N, C-alpha and C positions, 0 to 999 in steps of 0.2 A: 567656131571655137571661142571660148571665153576665158578671161583672166580675172583674178581678184586684184584690185588696185588699192594701195594704201593711200588714203586721202591726204595724209600729212605731207608726203613728198612726191606723190604720183608714181611711185615705183610699183613694180609687180610684187605682190605678196606671195611668199612661199610658206606653206603650212609648216609649223615648227617641228612636227613629228615626221616630216618627209625627208628623204635623203637629199643631199645637196645636188645630186645629179638628176633627180626626178623632174619630170616635166611640170611646168607651172600652168599649163593650159588645160581646160576642161571642155568636154564635148558639148555640154548643155549648160544653160544658165542655172538650172536646179543643182547640178553637180558642183558648180562654183559656190553657190549659196551653202551647200553642205560642207564645203571646205572652210567657209567662214565659221560655221557652227563647230566644226572639229577644232579649229584654232581657239575659239572661246572656251570650249570644254577643256582643252589642254591646259590653258592658263588657270582656269578655275580649279582643275585637279591639282596643279602645282601649289596654288594658294592653300587649298585644303590640306595637302600633304605637309606643307611647312607648318601650318597651324597645329596639326596633330603632333608633329615632332616637338614643337615648342611646348605643347601641353604636357608632354612627357618629361619636360625639364631639360631637354637637350638644346644646344644652339641650332639656329635655323639651318645652318650649312650641313647638318647631318642628314637632311632630306636629300633624296636622290634627284629631286626636281628643284633644288635651290636656285639654279641658274635661270630657269624659266620664271620662278618666283621673283627674282631680282628684275628681270625684264618687265614683268607686269606691274611691279610696285615701286621700284626705286626711281624717284623723280630725277636724281642726279644723272642717270643714264639717258634720260630724255626719250625713253621708249615705252612709257606707261600707256600710250595710246594703243598699244597692241592688244590690250585687254578690253577695248571699247568697241562695241558692235557698230557704232556710228562712224568708225574710222575706215571701214571697208566699203567698197562698191564693186559691182560686177559689171564688166563691159566686154564687148566683143574685141577680138584681137585687131580687127581692122580699125575700129574707133580708137583703140589705144595707140596704134601706130601714128595717129595724127597728133597726139598730145604727149608722146613719150619725151620726158625731160632729158636734156643733155647737161653734163657737168664738166667743168674745167678742172683738169688735173695736170700735174707736172711729171714729165718723163723722168724716171729715176736715174737713167744713165746720162742723158744729155742735158737735163734741166729745162728743156723746152716745154712750154704749155701746150696742151692739146685738149680737145673736147671728145667725150665719149658718152655713150648711153649710161644712165644711172643704173641700169640693170646689168652692166658688164660684171661678170664674176671677178672677184679680186685677183685671183691667180691668172687671169687672162688680160690684165691691165698692165701696160708698161710702167704704170706708176707704183707697182708693187715689187717687192724684192723677190717674191716667189716666181714672178714672170721671168726674171732674168737669171734665176739660179738653176733652172732646169737644164 
């Protein structure tokens, strides 16, 4: 099994057009590379759609892909690396387990610091309100 890794922070990349609960692992290296291609095409399509909306004289946020456009172009968000092919690498799950980064977060209820994987979904982390509100 293979995963796509974001080189900027070594987190597992999820394709933007996939559901949040969809698996991020691929059976072959070629399938993972195809996932990178789909990601780049998604952001290129968003930029093209926004440019078309702007050419019609409307504000960019009238595009249905304006959020993806913002992710790919807004430097203030710090996510412009998502539209760069050099930002992604494919590696086996076993190799990724050796380098998976841990981050320090604060438990929302107790205020204590703890470490967890960078890939922990927000709603499953004790540092988020959604974890405690269920």
